[in-house]
TORKOL-4160 file (C-alpha; in steps of 0.2 Angstrom, whole numbers, padded with zeros to 4 digits, m for minus):
274
<pt num="1" X="m0060" Y="m0013" Z="0020"/>
<pt num="2" X="m0042" Y="m0009" Z="0016"/>
<pt num="3" X="m0028" Y="m0004" Z="0029"/>
<pt num="4" X="m0017" Y="0008" Z="0019"/>
<pt num="5" X="m0002" Y="0008" Z="0030"/>
<pt num="6" X="0006" Y="m0007" Z="0039"/>
<pt num="7" X="0024" Y="m0012" Z="0042"/>
<pt num="8" X="0033" Y="m0029" Z="0043"/>
<pt num="9" X="0051" Y="m0032" Z="0048"/>
<pt num="10" X="0063" Y="m0045" Z="0052"/>
<pt num="11" X="0077" Y="m0039" Z="0065"/>
<pt num="12" X="0094" Y="m0041" Z="0058"/>
<pt num="13" X="0088" Y="m0047" Z="0041"/>
<pt num="14" X="0084" Y="m0038" Z="0025"/>
<pt num="15" X="0095" Y="m0023" Z="0031"/>
<pt num="16" X="0083" Y="m0020" Z="0045"/>
<pt num="17" X="0091" Y="m0008" Z="0058"/>
<pt num="18" X="0075" Y="m0001" Z="0065"/>
<pt num="19" X="0066" Y="m0003" Z="0078"/>
<pt num="20" X="0080" Y="m0003" Z="0090"/>
<pt num="21" X="0081" Y="m0010" Z="0108"/>
<pt num="22" X="0076" Y="0007" Z="0114"/>
<pt num="23" X="0058" Y="0002" Z="0108"/>
<pt num="24" X="0056" Y="m0014" Z="0117"/>
<pt num="25" X="0037" Y="m0015" Z="0114"/>
<pt num="26" X="0040" Y="m0018" Z="0095"/>
<pt num="27" X="0058" Y="m0024" Z="0095"/>
<pt num="28" X="0054" Y="m0041" Z="0088"/>
<pt num="29" X="0050" Y="m0049" Z="0071"/>
<pt num="30" X="0033" Y="m0045" Z="0063"/>
<pt num="31" X="0029" Y="m0057" Z="0049"/>
<pt num="32" X="0015" Y="m0060" Z="0037"/>
<pt num="33" X="0006" Y="m0072" Z="0050"/>
<pt num="34" X="0005" Y="m0058" Z="0063"/>
<pt num="35" X="m0002" Y="m0046" Z="0050"/>
<pt num="36" X="m0015" Y="m0058" Z="0044"/>
<pt num="37" X="m0021" Y="m0061" Z="0062"/>
<pt num="38" X="m0023" Y="m0042" Z="0064"/>
<pt num="39" X="m0033" Y="m0041" Z="0048"/>
<pt num="40" X="m0044" Y="m0055" Z="0053"/>
<pt num="41" X="m0047" Y="m0049" Z="0070"/>
<pt num="42" X="m0053" Y="m0032" Z="0064"/>
<pt num="43" X="m0062" Y="m0038" Z="0048"/>
<pt num="44" X="m0050" Y="m0029" Z="0036"/>
<pt num="45" X="m0049" Y="m0037" Z="0019"/>
<pt num="46" X="m0032" Y="m0031" Z="0013"/>
<pt num="47" X="m0018" Y="m0020" Z="0017"/>
<pt num="48" X="m0004" Y="m0009" Z="0009"/>
<pt num="49" X="0013" Y="m0014" Z="0015"/>
<pt num="50" X="0025" Y="0001" Z="0018"/>
<pt num="51" X="0044" Y="0000" Z="0019"/>
<pt num="52" X="0052" Y="0004" Z="0036"/>
<pt num="53" X="0070" Y="0003" Z="0030"/>
<pt num="54" X="0080" Y="0013" Z="0018"/>
<pt num="55" X="0085" Y="m0003" Z="0009"/>
<pt num="56" X="0082" Y="m0012" Z="m0008"/>
<pt num="57" X="0083" Y="m0029" Z="0002"/>
<pt num="58" X="0068" Y="m0023" Z="0013"/>
<pt num="59" X="0058" Y="m0018" Z="m0003"/>
<pt num="60" X="0061" Y="m0035" Z="m0011"/>
<pt num="61" X="0056" Y="m0044" Z="0004"/>
<pt num="62" X="0040" Y="m0035" Z="0005"/>
<pt num="63" X="0036" Y="m0039" Z="m0013"/>
<pt num="64" X="0040" Y="m0057" Z="m0010"/>
<pt num="65" X="0027" Y="m0057" Z="0004"/>
<pt num="66" X="0014" Y="m0050" Z="m0007"/>
<pt num="67" X="0016" Y="m0065" Z="m0019"/>
<pt num="68" X="0011" Y="m0076" Z="m0004"/>
<pt num="69" X="m0007" Y="m0069" Z="m0001"/>
<pt num="70" X="m0020" Y="m0059" Z="m0010"/>
<pt num="71" X="m0022" Y="m0049" Z="0006"/>
<pt num="72" X="m0008" Y="m0038" Z="0002"/>
<pt num="73" X="m0015" Y="m0025" Z="m0010"/>
<pt num="74" X="0001" Y="m0017" Z="m0014"/>
<pt num="75" X="0019" Y="m0012" Z="m0008"/>
<pt num="76" X="0026" Y="0005" Z="m0005"/>
<pt num="77" X="0044" Y="0002" Z="m0006"/>
<pt num="78" X="0061" Y="0012" Z="m0005"/>
<pt num="79" X="0073" Y="0017" Z="m0019"/>
<pt num="80" X="0088" Y="0029" Z="m0019"/>
<pt num="81" X="0080" Y="0045" Z="m0027"/>
<pt num="82" X="0097" Y="0051" Z="m0033"/>
<pt num="83" X="0101" Y="0035" Z="m0042"/>
<pt num="84" X="0093" Y="0028" Z="m0059"/>
<pt num="85" X="0076" Y="0028" Z="m0052"/>
<pt num="86" X="0067" Y="0024" Z="m0068"/>
<pt num="87" X="0077" Y="0008" Z="m0071"/>
<pt num="88" X="0075" Y="0003" Z="m0052"/>
<pt num="89" X="0056" Y="0005" Z="m0051"/>
<pt num="90" X="0054" Y="m0003" Z="m0068"/>
<pt num="91" X="0063" Y="m0019" Z="m0061"/>
<pt num="92" X="0053" Y="m0018" Z="m0044"/>
<pt num="93" X="0036" Y="m0017" Z="m0054"/>
<pt num="94" X="0041" Y="m0033" Z="m0063"/>
<pt num="95" X="0045" Y="m0041" Z="m0046"/>
<pt num="96" X="0028" Y="m0037" Z="m0038"/>
<pt num="97" X="0014" Y="m0025" Z="m0034"/>
<pt num="98" X="0024" Y="m0010" Z="m0031"/>
<pt num="99" X="0012" Y="0005" Z="m0029"/>
<pt num="100" X="0023" Y="0018" Z="m0022"/>
<pt num="101" X="0039" Y="0024" Z="m0015"/>
<pt num="102" X="0043" Y="0032" Z="0002"/>
<pt num="103" X="0059" Y="0041" Z="0004"/>
<pt num="104" X="0061" Y="0044" Z="0023"/>
<pt num="105" X="0062" Y="0063" Z="0024"/>
<pt num="106" X="0056" Y="0066" Z="0041"/>
<pt num="107" X="0074" Y="0069" Z="0047"/>
<pt num="108" X="0080" Y="0080" Z="0032"/>
<pt num="109" X="0081" Y="0099" Z="0031"/>
<pt num="110" X="0064" Y="0108" Z="0030"/>
<pt num="111" X="0067" Y="0112" Z="0011"/>
<pt num="112" X="0072" Y="0094" Z="0006"/>
<pt num="113" X="0059" Y="0093" Z="m0008"/>
<pt num="114" X="0068" Y="0108" Z="m0017"/>
<pt num="115" X="0084" Y="0098" Z="m0019"/>
<pt num="116" X="0087" Y="0098" Z="m0038"/>
<pt num="117" X="0096" Y="0081" Z="m0036"/>
<pt num="118" X="0079" Y="0073" Z="m0032"/>
<pt num="119" X="0069" Y="0081" Z="m0046"/>
<pt num="120" X="0073" Y="0067" Z="m0059"/>
<pt num="121" X="0068" Y="0054" Z="m0047"/>
<pt num="122" X="0051" Y="0062" Z="m0043"/>
<pt num="123" X="0048" Y="0064" Z="m0062"/>
<pt num="124" X="0052" Y="0045" Z="m0064"/>
<pt num="125" X="0039" Y="0041" Z="m0051"/>
<pt num="126" X="0026" Y="0051" Z="m0060"/>
<pt num="127" X="0030" Y="0043" Z="m0077"/>
<pt num="128" X="0029" Y="0025" Z="m0069"/>
<pt num="129" X="0012" Y="0029" Z="m0061"/>
<pt num="130" X="0019" Y="0027" Z="m0043"/>
<pt num="131" X="0013" Y="0037" Z="m0028"/>
<pt num="132" X="0026" Y="0047" Z="m0017"/>
<pt num="133" X="0022" Y="0043" Z="0001"/>
<pt num="134" X="0028" Y="0058" Z="0010"/>
<pt num="135" X="0035" Y="0054" Z="0028"/>
<pt num="136" X="0037" Y="0071" Z="0034"/>
<pt num="137" X="0035" Y="0083" Z="0049"/>
<pt num="138" X="0026" Y="0100" Z="0049"/>
<pt num="139" X="0042" Y="0109" Z="0045"/>
<pt num="140" X="0043" Y="0100" Z="0028"/>
<pt num="141" X="0026" Y="0105" Z="0022"/>
<pt num="142" X="0030" Y="0121" Z="0013"/>
<pt num="143" X="0043" Y="0112" Z="0003"/>
<pt num="144" X="0032" Y="0098" Z="m0001"/>
<pt num="145" X="0018" Y="0110" Z="m0007"/>
<pt num="146" X="0031" Y="0117" Z="m0019"/>
<pt num="147" X="0035" Y="0100" Z="m0026"/>
<pt num="148" X="0016" Y="0096" Z="m0028"/>
<pt num="149" X="0015" Y="0112" Z="m0039"/>
<pt num="150" X="0030" Y="0109" Z="m0049"/>
<pt num="151" X="0026" Y="0091" Z="m0053"/>
<pt num="152" X="0006" Y="0091" Z="m0054"/>
<pt num="153" X="0007" Y="0073" Z="m0062"/>
<pt num="154" X="0015" Y="0066" Z="m0047"/>
<pt num="155" X="0002" Y="0058" Z="m0034"/>
<pt num="156" X="0008" Y="0062" Z="m0017"/>
<pt num="157" X="0001" Y="0055" Z="m0001"/>
<pt num="158" X="0006" Y="0063" Z="0016"/>
<pt num="159" X="0009" Y="0050" Z="0029"/>
<pt num="160" X="0003" Y="0052" Z="0047"/>
<pt num="161" X="m0004" Y="0069" Z="0043"/>
<pt num="162" X="0014" Y="0075" Z="0044"/>
<pt num="163" X="0015" Y="0070" Z="0062"/>
<pt num="164" X="0008" Y="0086" Z="0071"/>
<pt num="165" X="0009" Y="0086" Z="0090"/>
<pt num="166" X="m0008" Y="0080" Z="0095"/>
<pt num="167" X="m0014" Y="0090" Z="0110"/>
<pt num="168" X="m0027" Y="0101" Z="0117"/>
<pt num="169" X="m0028" Y="0112" Z="0101"/>
<pt num="170" X="m0025" Y="0110" Z="0083"/>
<pt num="171" X="m0009" Y="0120" Z="0079"/>
<pt num="172" X="m0014" Y="0135" Z="0067"/>
<pt num="173" X="0003" Y="0133" Z="0058"/>
<pt num="174" X="0000" Y="0115" Z="0054"/>
<pt num="175" X="m0018" Y="0118" Z="0048"/>
<pt num="176" X="m0012" Y="0132" Z="0037"/>
<pt num="177" X="0002" Y="0121" Z="0029"/>
<pt num="178" X="m0010" Y="0107" Z="0027"/>
<pt num="179" X="m0023" Y="0118" Z="0019"/>
<pt num="180" X="m0010" Y="0124" Z="0006"/>
<pt num="181" X="m0006" Y="0106" Z="0002"/>
<pt num="182" X="m0025" Y="0102" Z="0001"/>
<pt num="183" X="m0027" Y="0115" Z="m0012"/>
<pt num="184" X="m0016" Y="0104" Z="m0024"/>
<pt num="185" X="m0027" Y="0091" Z="m0032"/>
<pt num="186" X="m0013" Y="0079" Z="m0033"/>
<pt num="187" X="m0011" Y="0078" Z="m0014"/>
<pt num="188" X="m0020" Y="0066" Z="m0002"/>
<pt num="189" X="m0017" Y="0062" Z="0016"/>
<pt num="190" X="m0017" Y="0047" Z="0027"/>
<pt num="191" X="m0027" Y="0046" Z="0043"/>
<pt num="192" X="m0013" Y="0037" Z="0052"/>
<pt num="193" X="0000" Y="0039" Z="0065"/>
<pt num="194" X="m0009" Y="0052" Z="0075"/>
<pt num="195" X="m0010" Y="0042" Z="0092"/>
<pt num="196" X="0009" Y="0040" Z="0092"/>
<pt num="197" X="0010" Y="0059" Z="0091"/>
<pt num="198" X="m0001" Y="0062" Z="0107"/>
<pt num="199" X="0006" Y="0076" Z="0118"/>
<pt num="200" X="0010" Y="0071" Z="0136"/>
<pt num="201" X="m0006" Y="0068" Z="0146"/>
<pt num="202" X="m0017" Y="0069" Z="0130"/>
<pt num="203" X="m0030" Y="0056" Z="0128"/>
<pt num="204" X="m0034" Y="0047" Z="0112"/>
<pt num="205" X="m0049" Y="0058" Z="0110"/>
<pt num="206" X="m0037" Y="0072" Z="0106"/>
<pt num="207" X="m0035" Y="0065" Z="0089"/>
<pt num="208" X="m0053" Y="0068" Z="0084"/>
<pt num="209" X="m0052" Y="0087" Z="0081"/>
<pt num="210" X="m0037" Y="0083" Z="0069"/>
<pt num="211" X="m0047" Y="0071" Z="0060"/>
<pt num="212" X="m0061" Y="0083" Z="0058"/>
<pt num="213" X="m0049" Y="0096" Z="0051"/>
<pt num="214" X="m0042" Y="0084" Z="0039"/>
<pt num="215" X="m0059" Y="0079" Z="0033"/>
<pt num="216" X="m0064" Y="0097" Z="0030"/>
<pt num="217" X="m0047" Y="0101" Z="0021"/>
<pt num="218" X="m0046" Y="0086" Z="0010"/>
<pt num="219" X="m0064" Y="0080" Z="0009"/>
<pt num="220" X="m0069" Y="0062" Z="0008"/>
<pt num="221" X="m0060" Y="0058" Z="m0009"/>
<pt num="222" X="m0042" Y="0062" Z="m0004"/>
<pt num="223" X="m0041" Y="0054" Z="0014"/>
<pt num="224" X="m0037" Y="0036" Z="0017"/>
<pt num="225" X="m0036" Y="0026" Z="0033"/>
<pt num="226" X="m0021" Y="0017" Z="0039"/>
<pt num="227" X="m0017" Y="0008" Z="0056"/>
<pt num="228" X="0002" Y="0011" Z="0056"/>
<pt num="229" X="0002" Y="m0006" Z="0064"/>
<pt num="230" X="0013" Y="m0012" Z="0073"/>
<pt num="231" X="0020" Y="0005" Z="0077"/>
<pt num="232" X="0003" Y="0010" Z="0083"/>
<pt num="233" X="0005" Y="m0002" Z="0098"/>
<pt num="234" X="0017" Y="0010" Z="0106"/>
<pt num="235" X="0002" Y="0021" Z="0110"/>
<pt num="236" X="m0014" Y="0011" Z="0107"/>
<pt num="237" X="m0021" Y="m0005" Z="0099"/>
<pt num="238" X="m0028" Y="m0008" Z="0081"/>
<pt num="239" X="m0046" Y="m0009" Z="0086"/>
<pt num="240" X="m0046" Y="0006" Z="0097"/>
<pt num="241" X="m0038" Y="0017" Z="0083"/>
<pt num="242" X="m0050" Y="0010" Z="0070"/>
<pt num="243" X="m0065" Y="0013" Z="0081"/>
<pt num="244" X="m0060" Y="0031" Z="0085"/>
<pt num="245" X="m0057" Y="0035" Z="0066"/>
<pt num="246" X="m0074" Y="0027" Z="0061"/>
<pt num="247" X="m0082" Y="0038" Z="0075"/>
<pt num="248" X="m0073" Y="0054" Z="0069"/>
<pt num="249" X="m0077" Y="0052" Z="0050"/>
<pt num="250" X="m0094" Y="0055" Z="0043"/>
<pt num="251" X="m0103" Y="0039" Z="0039"/>
<pt num="252" X="m0106" Y="0044" Z="0021"/>
<pt num="253" X="m0087" Y="0045" Z="0019"/>
<pt num="254" X="m0083" Y="0028" Z="0027"/>
<pt num="255" X="m0083" Y="0018" Z="0011"/>
<pt num="256" X="m0071" Y="0030" Z="0002"/>
<pt num="257" X="m0059" Y="0033" Z="0017"/>
<pt num="258" X="m0058" Y="0015" Z="0023"/>
<pt num="259" X="m0058" Y="0006" Z="0006"/>
<pt num="260" X="m0061" Y="0015" Z="m0011"/>
<pt num="261" X="m0048" Y="0029" Z="m0010"/>
<pt num="262" X="m0034" Y="0016" Z="m0007"/>
<pt num="263" X="m0038" Y="0006" Z="m0022"/>
<pt num="264" X="m0040" Y="0022" Z="m0033"/>
<pt num="265" X="m0025" Y="0032" Z="m0027"/>
<pt num="266" X="m0013" Y="0017" Z="m0026"/>
<pt num="267" X="m0020" Y="0010" Z="m0042"/>
<pt num="268" X="m0023" Y="m0007" Z="m0034"/>
<pt num="269" X="m0025" Y="m0021" Z="m0047"/>
<pt num="270" X="m0022" Y="m0037" Z="m0038"/>
<pt num="271" X="m0029" Y="m0047" Z="m0024"/>
<pt num="272" X="m0043" Y="m0046" Z="m0012"/>
<pt num="273" X="m0044" Y="m0027" Z="m0013"/>
<pt num="274" X="m0045" Y="m0025" Z="m0032"/>
């Protein structure tokens, strides 16, 4: 089993500026030992480390952690997509098991993926066989779909199902936008981050219909499960989210969604997951 989305950070080091003191529940260091304890407690074989800082130093630190254990299947790092992306990612791939890049777009303009200044960077990711992890919100999905169609050789994974408001009903506009992206064969989606998007008063079970919609849209071969730990702990705990996801996904799809898709989509070649 592979957790396709976890974070680690050291406050005040490696250019770490988030989380701040306004999130006291996670305002502390999370290191490799903390992660391995979670993986062991939940019988998870390996994890994909995902950046949480817009920083080269953070990416290098994550790659250094991957060198310490075969339980890290890969690293999704960060680069400045307006810079010399080809040279930068080539150097990072030498430094460790870089499998993707995540520009933090959730606070950008809705049409941010149409920015011509980013096009060479996206093309470089495709040439280097790296996934674009898309940290977005629903208002960005139309722009992301245009990118997916312009750059069909770029593998895109939507993080946290684009952070819909998880309440009593599945929003029709979110579903329509996700359906448009699901029509692109180069786009996949993570089952992650839904519990931290719960509407006020909504219980964890409110996420189940969203999971069902994603299974229907993307099928068993383009979904992958991630905990989003430790951010997850703002709303729930690791075991509860894992249990809910397992119960909401058809049993026949478990191996694909909880293991094989992460290996295939991220082109994992090292460690316990390879």
